[in-house]
LOBAMAR-25740 format. One record per atom (N, C-alpha, C, O): residue in one letter; x, y, z. Coordinates in steps of 0.2 Angstrom, whole numbers, padded with zeros to 4 digits, always signed. Each point is the difference from the previous one (the first is absolute). Example, Ala and Ser with C-alpha at 12.3 -4.5 7.8 and 13.67 -1.06 7.14 Angstrom:
<rs>
A+0066-0028+0039A-0004+0006+0000A+0004+0006+0000A+0005-0001+0003S-0007+0006-0007S+0004+0006+0001S-0004+0005+0003S+0003+0006+0001
</rs>
This chain:
<rs>
M-0064-0049+0063M+0001+0007+0001M-0002+0004-0006M+0001-0001-0006S-0005+0007+0007S-0002+0004-0005S+0005+0004-0003S+0005+0002+0003S-0006-0001-0010S+0005+0004-0004S+0000+0007+0002S-0005+0003+0002K+0011+0001-0001K+0000+0007+0002K+0001+0004-0007K+0004-0001-0004I-0009+0006+0004I+0000+0004-0006I+0001+0007+0001I-0003+0003+0005L+0008+0001-0008L+0001+0007+0001L-0004+0004-0005L+0001-0002-0006I-0005+0006+0008I-0004+0005-0005I+0003+0007+0000I+0000+0003+0005I+0003-0001-0011I+0003+0006+0000I-0005+0004-0005I+0001-0001-0006E-0005+0005+0009E-0005+0004-0004E-0002+0006+0004E-0001+0000+0006D+0002+0006-0010D-0001+0007+0003D-0007+0002+0001D-0002+0004+0004E-0003-0008-0008E-0007+0002+0001E-0003-0005+0006E-0001-0006-0001E+0000+0010+0007E-0001-0004+0006E-0007-0004-0001E+0000-0005+0003K-0005+0007-0006K-0006-0003-0001K+0001-0007-0003K-0002-0005+0001I+0006+0005-0007I+0002-0006-0004I+0004-0005+0005I-0002-0006+0000A+0007+0009+0003A+0004-0004+0004A-0004-0003+0006A+0001-0006+0001R-0006+0009+0002R-0004-0003+0005R-0005-0005-0003R-0001-0005+0003F-0001+0006-0009F-0005-0004-0003F+0004-0007-0001F-0003-0005+0001V+0009+0006-0004V+0004-0006-0002V+0002-0004+0007V+0000-0006+0000E+0002+0010+0005E+0002-0003+0006E-0006-0004+0003E+0001-0006+0002L-0007+0009-0002L-0006-0004+0003L-0001-0006-0004L-0002-0006+0003E+0002+0006-0010E-0002-0006-0004E+0006-0005+0001E-0002-0006+0000L+0008+0008+0000L+0005-0005+0001L+0000-0003+0007L+0001-0006+0001G-0004+0010+0004G-0001-0003+0007G-0005-0005+0000G+0001-0005+0003Y-0006+0006-0007Y-0006-0005+0000Y+0003-0007-0003Y-0003-0005+0002E+0008+0006-0006E+0002-0006-0004E+0006-0003+0004E+0003-0006-0001G-0002+0009+0007G+0005-0004+0005G+0007+0003-0001G+0005-0003+0003Y-0004+0008-0007Y+0007+0003-0001Y+0002+0005+0006Y-0005+0003+0003T+0011-0003-0001T+0002+0005+0005T+0003+0006-0004T+0004-0001-0005T-0006+0007+0006T+0002+0006-0004T+0003+0006+0004T-0001+0000+0006T+0005+0003-0010T+0003+0007+0003T+0000+0005-0005T+0001-0002-0006K-0003+0008+0007K-0001+0005-0005K+0006+0006+0001K+0002+0001+0005A-0001+0002-0011A+0005+0005+0000A-0003+0005-0005A-0003-0002-0005F+0003+0009+0006F-0003+0005-0004F+0004+0004-0004F-0002+0004-0004D+0009-0006+0004D+0005+0004-0005D+0005-0005-0002D+0001-0005+0004G+0003+0006-0009G+0005-0004-0003G+0005-0002+0005G+0003-0005+0001R+0000+0011+0003R+0006-0001+0004R-0002-0005+0006R+0004-0004+0001T-0010+0005+0002T-0001-0004+0006T-0002-0007-0003T+0002-0005+0003G-0005+0004-0009G-0001-0006-0002G+0006-0004-0002G+0001-0006+0002L+0004+0009-0005L+0007-0003-0001L+0003-0002+0006L+0003-0006+0001E-0003+0010+0004E+0003-0002+0007E-0003-0006+0003E+0003-0005+0002L-0010+0004-0003L-0003-0006+0003L+0001-0006-0005L+0002-0005+0003A-0002+0006-0009A+0002-0005-0005A+0007-0003+0001A+0001-0006+0000E+0003+0010+0002E+0007-0002+0001E+0002-0004+0006E+0005-0003+0001T-0010+0003+0004T+0000-0005+0005T+0000-0007-0001T+0002-0004+0003G-0005+0003-0009G+0000-0007-0003G-0006-0004+0004G+0001-0007+0000E-0005+0010+0003E-0005-0004+0004E-0007-0001-0003E-0004-0003+0002F+0004+0005-0009F-0006-0001-0003F+0000-0005-0006F+0006-0001-0003D-0011-0003+0002D-0001-0005-0005D-0002+0003-0007D+0001-0003-0005L-0004+0009+0005L-0002+0003-0006L-0001+0008+0001L-0002+0002+0006V+0003+0002-0011V+0000+0007+0000V-0005+0002-0005V+0000-0002-0006L-0006+0006+0008L-0004+0004-0004L+0003+0007-0001L+0000+0003+0005L+0002-0001-0011L+0003+0006-0001L-0003+0005-0005L-0001-0002-0006D-0001+0008+0009D-0003+0005-0005D+0005+0003-0004D+0006+0001+0003V-0007+0001-0009V+0005+0003-0004V+0001+0008+0002V+0006+0002+0001M-0012+0001+0000M+0001+0007+0002M+0000+0001+0007M-0005+0000+0003L+0011+0002+0000L+0001+0000+0007L+0004+0007+0002L+0004+0002-0004P-0006+0001+0009P+0004+0006+0003P+0007-0003+0002P+0001-0006+0002Q+0004+0011-0002Q+0007-0001+0003Q+0004-0005-0004Q+0006+0002-0002L-0009-0007-0001L+0004-0005-0004L-0005-0004-0004L-0005-0003+0002S+0006+0004-0009S-0005-0003-0004S+0000-0008+0000S+0005-0003+0003G-0011+0000-0005G+0000-0007+0001G+0005-0004-0004G+0003-0005+0002M-0001+0008-0008M+0005-0003-0005M+0006+0000+0004M+0004-0005-0001E-0002+0010+0004E+0007+0001+0004E+0000-0005+0006E+0005-0003+0001V-0011+0003+0002V+0000-0005+0006V+0001-0007-0003V+0003-0004+0003L-0007+0002-0008L+0001-0006-0004L+0007-0002-0001L+0003-0005+0001R+0001+0010-0004R+0007-0001-0002R+0004-0001+0006R+0004-0005-0001R-0005+0008+0006R+0004+0000+0006R-0001-0007+0004R+0004-0003+0002I-0010+0001-0002I-0002-0006+0003I+0003-0006-0004I+0003-0005+0003R-0003+0005-0009R+0003-0005-0004R+0008+0000+0000R+0003-0005-0002R+0000+0009+0005R+0007+0000+0001R+0002-0005+0005R+0005-0003+0000T-0010+0001+0005T+0002-0004+0005T-0005-0006+0001T+0001-0004+0004S-0007+0005-0007S-0005-0005+0001S-0004-0002-0006S-0001+0003-0005S-0002-0010+0005S-0004-0002-0005S-0007-0001+0002S-0004-0004-0003V+0002+0007+0009V-0007+0000+0002V-0005+0002-0006V+0002+0004-0003P-0007-0008+0003P-0005+0002-0006P-0003+0007+0001P-0002+0002+0006I+0002+0002-0011I-0003+0007+0000I-0005+0001-0005I+0001-0001-0006I-0007+0002+0008I-0005+0002-0005I-0001+0007+0000I-0002+0004+0005M+0002-0001-0011M+0000+0008+0000M-0008+0001-0001M-0004-0003-0003L+0002+0009+0007L-0007+0003-0001L+0001+0007-0003L+0004+0004+0002T-0008-0003-0007T+0001+0006-0003T-0007+0003-0004T-0004-0005-0002A+0003+0011+0002A-0005+0003-0004A+0002+0000-0007A-0005+0001-0005R+0011-0002+0003R+0002+0001-0007R-0001-0007-0004R-0001-0005+0004D-0001+0006-0010D-0002-0006-0004D+0004-0001-0006D-0002-0003-0005S+0008+0007+0004S+0004+0000-0006S+0004-0006+0000S+0002-0003+0005V-0001+0000-0011V+0005-0006-0001V+0007+0002+0002V+0003-0005+0003M-0001+0011-0004M+0007+0001+0002M+0001+0000+0008M+0005-0002+0002D-0010+0004+0001D+0000+0000+0008D+0001-0007+0002D+0003-0002+0005K-0008-0002-0008K+0000-0007+0002K+0007-0003-0002K+0003-0004+0005V+0000+0005-0011V+0006-0003-0002V+0006+0002+0005V+0004-0004+0002S-0004+0011+0000S+0005+0003+0004S+0000-0004+0007S+0005-0002+0003G-0011+0001+0000G-0001-0003+0006G+0002-0007+0000G+0004-0003+0004L-0006-0001-0009L+0002-0007-0001L+0008-0001-0001L+0003-0004+0003D-0001+0009-0007D+0008-0001-0002D+0004+0002+0006D+0005-0002+0001S-0008+0006+0004S+0004+0002+0006S-0001-0005+0005S+0003+0000+0006G-0007-0006-0007G+0000-0005+0005G-0007-0001+0003G+0000-0004+0005A-0005+0007-0007A-0007-0001+0003A-0002-0007-0002A+0001-0003-0005S-0005+0000+0010S-0002-0007-0001S-0007+0000-0004S-0001-0004-0004D-0002+0010+0005D-0007+0000-0004D-0002+0008+0001D+0003+0004+0003Y-0008-0003-0007Y-0002+0007-0001Y-0008+0001+0000Y-0003-0004-0004I+0000+0008+0008I-0007+0000+0000I-0002+0008+0000I+0002+0004+0003T-0007-0003-0008T-0002+0007-0001T-0006+0002+0004T-0005-0004+0001K+0005+0010+0003K-0006+0003+0003K-0005+0003-0005K+0002+0002-0005P-0008-0003+0007P-0003-0004+0005P+0000-0007-0001P-0001-0002-0006F+0002-0002+0011F+0000-0007-0001F-0005-0004+0004F-0002+0003+0005A+0000-0009-0007A-0005-0004+0004A+0005-0003+0005A+0005-0003-0001I-0008+0003+0007I+0004-0003+0006I+0001-0008-0002I+0005-0003+0002E-0010+0000-0005E+0001-0007-0001E+0006-0001-0005E+0004-0005+0001E-0003+0009-0006E+0006+0000-0004E+0006+0001+0003E+0005-0004-0001L-0004+0009+0006L+0006+0001+0004L+0001-0006+0004L+0006-0002+0000L-0011-0001+0003L+0001-0006+0005L+0003-0006-0005L+0004-0004+0003A-0007+0003-0009A+0003-0005-0004A+0007+0001-0002A+0004-0005+0000R-0002+0011-0001R+0007+0001-0002R+0005-0001+0006R+0005-0002-0001I-0008+0004+0007I+0004-0001+0006I+0001-0007+0001I+0006-0003+0001R-0011-0001-0002R+0001-0008+0001R+0004-0003-0005R+0004-0004+0002T-0004+0007-0008T+0004-0003-0005T+0008+0002+0001T+0004-0005+0000A-0003+0011+0002A+0007+0002+0002A+0003-0004+0006A+0006-0002+0000L-0010+0001+0005L+0002-0003+0006L+0001-0008-0002L+0005-0003+0003R-0009+0000-0007R+0000-0007-0002R+0006-0001-0004R+0004-0005+0001K-0002+0010-0005K+0006-0001-0004K+0006+0000+0004K+0005-0004-0001T-0005+0009+0006T+0006+0000+0005T+0001-0006+0004T+0005-0003+0001K-0011+0000+0001K+0000-0006+0004K+0003-0006-0004K+0004-0004+0002Q-0006+0004-0008Q+0003-0005-0005Q+0007+0000-0001Q+0004-0005-0001E-0001+0011+0002E+0007+0001-0001E+0004-0001+0006E+0006-0001+0000D-0010+0000+0006D+0004-0001+0006D+0002-0007+0000D-0003-0005-0003G+0008+0003+0007G+0003-0007+0000G+0007+0001+0004G+0002+0005+0002V+0001-0011-0002V+0006-0001+0003V+0006-0001-0006V-0001-0005-0004L+0006+0009+0004L+0006-0001-0004L+0005-0003+0004L+0001+0002+0005S+0004-0006-0008S+0005-0003+0004S+0006-0001-0005S+0000+0000-0006A+0006+0000+0010A+0007-0002-0003A+0004-0001+0006A+0001+0004+0004S+0003-0010-0005S+0005-0002+0005S-0002+0001+0007S+0004+0003+0004G-0010-0005-0002G-0002+0001+0007G-0003+0006+0002G-0003+0001+0005L+0003+0004-0010L-0003+0007+0001L-0007-0001-0002L-0002-0002-0005L-0003+0005+0009L-0007+0000-0001L-0003+0007+0000L+0001+0004+0005L-0004-0002-0010L-0003+0007+0000L-0007-0001-0001L-0003-0003-0005D-0001+0005+0010D-0008-0001+0000D-0003+0007-0002D+0000+0005+0004T-0002-0004-0010T-0003+0006-0003T-0006+0002+0004T-0002+0006+0001G-0002-0011+0001G-0007+0001+0003G+0002+0003+0007G-0004+0005+0002R+0008-0008+0002R+0002+0002+0007R+0005+0005+0000R+0002+0003+0005H+0001-0001-0011H+0006+0004+0000H+0005-0001+0005H+0003+0004+0003T+0000-0011-0003T+0005-0002+0004T+0005-0003-0004T-0001-0003-0005V+0007+0003+0008V+0006-0004-0003V+0004-0004+0005V+0001+0003+0006T+0000-0009-0007T+0004-0004+0005T+0005-0004-0004T+0000-0001-0006M+0005-0001+0010M+0006-0004-0002M+0000-0006+0005M+0002+0002+0005M-0003-0008-0008M+0000-0006+0005M-0004+0001+0006M+0002-0002+0006G-0008+0006-0007G-0004+0001+0006G+0001+0006+0004G-0004+0002+0004K+0010+0001-0006K+0002+0006+0004K-0003+0007-0003K+0002+0000-0006P-0005+0004+0009P-0003+0006-0004P+0005+0005-0002P+0005+0001+0004I-0006+0002-0009I+0005+0005-0003I-0004+0007-0001I-0005+0000-0003E+0007+0005+0007E-0003+0007-0001E+0002+0003-0006E+0006+0002+0000L-0010+0000-0004L+0001+0004-0006L-0004+0006-0001L-0005+0000+0003T+0008+0005-0006T-0004+0006-0001T-0005-0001-0006T+0001-0005-0003K-0005+0009+0002K-0005-0001-0006K+0004+0000-0006K-0002-0005-0004R+0007+0009+0003R+0004+0000-0007R+0004-0007+0000R+0000-0003-0006E+0003+0001+0011E+0004-0006+0000E-0005-0006-0001E+0002-0005-0004F-0008+0005+0007F-0005-0005-0001F-0002-0001-0008F+0000-0005-0003D-0002+0011+0000D-0002+0000-0007D+0006-0002-0004D-0001-0003-0005L+0007+0005+0006L+0006-0002-0004L+0001-0008+0000L+0001-0003-0005L-0001+0001+0011L+0000-0008+0001L-0005-0003-0003L+0001-0005-0003H-0007+0007+0004H-0006-0003-0003H+0000+0000-0008H-0001-0005-0003Y+0004+0010+0000Y+0000+0000-0007Y+0006-0005-0003Y-0001-0003-0005L+0006+0003+0009L+0006-0004-0002L-0002-0008+0001L+0001-0004-0004L-0005+0003+0009L-0003-0007+0001L-0005-0002-0005L+0000-0006-0002K-0004+0011+0000K-0005-0002-0005K+0004-0002-0007K-0003-0003-0004N+0009+0006+0003N+0004-0002-0006N+0006-0004+0002N+0005+0000-0003K-0006-0004+0008K+0005-0005+0002K+0003-0004-0006K-0003-0003-0004G+0010+0004+0004G+0003-0004-0006G+0001+0005-0006G+0004-0002-0005L-0007+0007+0005L+0001+0005-0006L+0004+0006+0002L-0001+0003+0006V+0005-0001-0010V+0004+0006+0001V-0005+0007-0001V-0003+0000-0005V+0003+0004+0010V-0005+0006+0000V+0005+0006+0000V+0004+0001+0004S-0005+0003-0010S+0004+0006+0000S-0002+0005+0005S-0005+0000+0003R+0010+0005-0002R-0001+0005+0005R-0006+0004-0003R-0004+0003+0004E+0004-0002-0010E-0006+0005-0003E-0006-0004+0001E-0005+0004+0002A+0004-0010-0002A-0006-0004+0001A-0002+0001+0007A-0006+0001+0002L+0011-0002+0003L-0001+0001+0007L-0003+0007+0002L-0004+0001+0004L+0007+0004-0007L-0002+0007+0001L-0007+0001-0002L-0004+0003+0003E+0002-0006-0009E-0006+0001-0003E-0006-0003+0004E-0005+0003+0002H+0007-0010+0001H-0005-0003+0003H+0000+0001+0008H-0006-0001+0003V+0011+0003+0000V+0001+0000+0007V-0001+0008+0002V-0003+0002+0005W+0007+0002-0009W+0000+0007+0002W-0006+0004-0004W-0002+0005+0003G+0000-0007-0009G-0005+0003-0004G+0003+0003-0006G+0006+0002+0000F-0011-0001-0005F+0002+0003-0006F+0003+0007+0000F+0005+0001-0004D-0007+0003+0009D+0003+0007+0000D+0005+0001+0005D+0002+0006+0002F+0002-0011+0000F+0005+0000+0005F+0006+0005-0003F+0002-0002-0006A+0000+0007+0009A+0005+0005-0003A+0007-0002+0003A+0004+0004-0002G-0003-0009+0006G+0007-0001+0002G+0004-0004-0004G-0002-0001-0006E+0008-0001+0008E+0005-0004-0004E-0002-0007+0001E-0003-0002+0005T+0006-0002-0010T-0001-0007+0001T+0004-0003+0006T-0001-0006+0002N+0006+0010+0000N+0004-0003+0006N-0005-0001+0006N+0002-0003+0005A-0008+0006-0005A-0005-0001+0006A-0001-0007+0000A-0001-0003+0006V+0001-0001-0011V-0001-0007+0000V+0006-0004+0003V-0001-0004+0005D+0007+0006-0006D+0006-0003+0003D+0000+0001+0007D+0002-0004+0004V-0004+0010-0002V+0000+0002+0008V-0005-0005+0003V+0002-0002+0005Y-0008+0001-0008Y-0005-0004+0004Y+0002-0007-0001Y-0002-0004+0005V+0005+0002-0010V+0002-0007+0000V+0005-0002+0005V+0000-0005+0003R+0005+0010-0001R+0005+0000+0005R-0004-0001+0007R+0002-0004+0004F-0007+0008-0003F-0004-0001+0006F-0003-0007+0000F+0000-0003+0006L-0003+0001-0011L-0003-0007+0000L+0006-0005+0002L-0001-0005+0004R+0006+0005-0008R+0006-0004+0002R+0002+0000+0007R+0002-0006+0003G-0002+0012+0000G+0002+0000+0007G-0005-0003+0004G+0002-0003+0005K-0008+0003-0006K-0005-0003+0004K-0001-0008-0002K-0003-0003+0005I+0005+0001-0011I-0002-0007-0002I+0007-0004-0001I+0002-0004+0004D+0001+0006-0009D+0006-0004-0002D+0006+0000+0005D+0002-0005+0002E-0001+0011+0001E+0006+0000+0005E-0003-0002+0007E+0004-0004+0003M-0010+0005-0001M-0003-0002+0006M+0000-0008+0001M+0001-0002+0005F-0003-0001-0011F-0001-0007+0000F+0005-0004-0004F-0001-0006-0001D+0006+0010-0001D+0006-0004-0003D-0002-0004-0006D+0002-0006-0001I-0006+0009-0004I-0002-0003-0006I+0002+0005-0006I+0001+0006+0001K-0002-0009-0007K+0001+0004-0006K-0007+0000-0004K-0001-0005-0004L-0003+0010+0006L-0007+0000-0003L+0000+0005-0006L-0003-0002-0005I+0005+0008+0006I-0001+0005-0005I+0007+0001-0004I+0005+0002+0003H-0005-0004-0009H+0006+0000-0004H+0000+0006-0005H-0005+0002-0002T+0011+0001+0001T+0001+0005-0005T+0002-0002-0006T+0004-0004-0001V-0007+0006-0005V+0002-0001-0006V+0003+0007-0003V-0004+0004-0002R+0010-0004+0002R+0003+0006-0002R-0002+0004-0006R-0001-0004-0006G-0001+0010+0006G-0002+0004-0006G-0007-0001-0001G-0003+0003-0005V-0001-0008+0008V-0007-0001-0001V-0004+0001+0006V-0004+0005+0000G+0005-0009+0005G-0005+0001+0006G+0001-0005+0005G+0006-0002+0002Y-0011-0001+0001Y+0000-0005+0005Y-0005-0006-0001Y-0005+0001-0004V+0007-0006+0007V-0004-0006+0000V+0000-0004+0006V+0005+0000+0004I-0011-0003-0002I+0000-0004+0006I+0000-0007-0002I-0004-0002-0005K+0009-0002+0008K+0000-0007-0002K+0000-0004+0006K+0002+0002+0006D-0005-0008-0006D+0000-0005+0006D+0007-0002+0001D+0004-0002-0005E-0001+0002+0011E+0006-0002+0001E+0001-0008+0000E-0005-0003+0002K+0010+0001-0006K+0000-0008-0001K+0003-0003+0006K+0001-0006+0001
</rs>
């Protein structure tokens, strides 16, 4: 199955050029010409990678980047005419996977796309605990072979807890890695979503998977 790439670029000639080149390489593409439309498409979660211009109408590329990172870890390569160190640092600190300056050689862009997708694939795998299986590649969760339907946020929260199985993870760390650096809500958002997970896993299957460490956070342990 070909990788799906979202191109968010307001210069239609550039977007069309990139679309054609990616098509020749076997990628499936979708275009958006403003930040708001691009964000709406990105939030569907249907894309394997996003090419994101910094200078966009309606919503800037940096703002689109920050909002995507609240709910998704999809690889994002920033496209920009700017070449200052601070612009690059700002993009990378906000969660961009890579940064390429216009004008760019299409061969370089293709190489960066392959690298980003390869890294994501290497991170894919199956995580488990007490009969629970989370498949990051297929984005599925099962318990004893029975499927569990989770929202994107619930999946990401469970994924991060499973990656740190046996380790106590603070609410602050969960907010940072699951909700994003610029999340403006309260830490009780974590408690609310942990309750959601417990309702769908612990209570539904009568196990004790997600443990609370008072005053600190949460930990997933294999049930003995």
